C-alpha positions as CSV (number, residue, x, y, z in Angstrom):
1,M,-15.6,12.0,0.4
2,G,-14.1,8.6,1.2
3,A,-12.8,8.2,-2.3
4,C,-9.4,9.7,-1.3
5,F,-8.7,6.7,0.9
6,S,-9.5,4.1,-1.8
7,V,-6.8,5.2,-4.2
8,D,-4.3,2.4,-4.9
9,K,-1.1,4.2,-3.9
10,P,2.4,3.2,-5.1
11,M,4.5,1.5,-2.4
12,L,7.7,0.3,-4.1
13,I,9.6,0.6,-7.4
14,I,11.5,-2.7,-8.1
15,G,13.6,-2.3,-11.2
16,T,11.3,-0.4,-13.6
17,K,8.0,-1.8,-12.2
18,T,5.8,0.1,-9.7
19,V,4.2,-2.0,-7.0
20,K,0.9,-0.6,-5.8
21,A,-0.6,-1.1,-2.3
22,S,-3.0,-3.8,-3.5
23,K,-0.2,-6.0,-4.8
24,F,2.4,-5.1,-2.1
25,H,1.1,-7.8,0.3
26,T,1.9,-10.5,-2.2
27,I,5.7,-9.8,-1.9
28,V,6.7,-12.1,0.9
29,T,10.2,-13.2,-0.2
30,F,13.0,-11.7,-2.4
31,R,12.0,-14.2,-5.0
32,D,8.6,-12.5,-5.3
33,A,10.3,-9.2,-5.6
34,L,12.6,-10.5,-8.4
35,M,9.6,-11.9,-10.2
36,V,8.0,-8.4,-10.2
37,A,11.2,-7.2,-11.9
38,G,10.9,-10.0,-14.6
39,K,13.5,-12.4,-13.2
40,F,12.4,-16.0,-12.2
41,P,15.0,-17.5,-9.9
42,P,14.7,-20.8,-8.1
43,H,13.9,-20.7,-4.4
44,D,17.4,-21.5,-3.4
45,A,19.1,-19.1,-5.8
46,A,22.0,-17.1,-4.3
47,I,21.4,-13.3,-4.2
48,T,23.2,-10.3,-2.8
49,L,21.4,-7.5,-1.0
50,I,22.7,-4.0,-0.8
51,K,21.5,-1.6,1.9
52,N,23.3,1.5,3.1
53,E,26.5,0.3,1.4
54,V,26.4,-3.0,3.4
55,I,26.4,-6.2,1.4
56,V,24.5,-9.2,2.6
57,F,24.5,-12.7,0.9
58,T,21.3,-14.7,1.2
59,T,19.0,-16.9,-0.8
60,A,15.9,-15.9,-2.8
61,N,13.5,-17.5,-0.3
62,A,14.6,-15.1,2.5
63,K,11.9,-12.8,3.9
64,F,11.6,-9.6,1.9
65,Y,12.5,-6.2,3.5
66,A,13.3,-2.9,1.8
67,V,16.8,-2.7,0.5
68,D,18.6,-0.4,-1.9
69,G,19.3,-3.1,-4.5
70,I,19.2,-6.8,-5.2
71,V,22.0,-8.4,-7.2
72,Y,21.0,-11.6,-9.1
73,K,23.3,-13.2,-11.7
74,G,25.5,-10.1,-11.8
75,I,22.5,-7.8,-12.5
76,T,21.7,-5.1,-10.0
77,I,18.0,-4.5,-9.6
78,P,17.3,-1.2,-7.7
79,V,14.5,-1.1,-5.1
80,R,13.1,2.2,-4.0
81,K,10.4,2.5,-1.3
82,L,7.8,5.2,-1.8
83,Y,6.2,5.0,1.6
84,G,7.3,5.9,5.1
85,K,10.6,7.5,6.0
């Protein structure tokens, strides 16, 4: 009966990779999110965040939060959350 709560649910899609609940807590910075997508930026790399058509410039070591996309070296990596509202 308790097996339904132990399922590793998908939490995010970063690029083409799905991040499950067990690995979601390892994403602390935007650098971690980019590493999931296969990009390996330095900690001080300049990135652009897109959320609700608002553009924010920051570095890769900024704390991660759900956005619509991350632009790194001219490549837009879409981020889609699969939890909450």
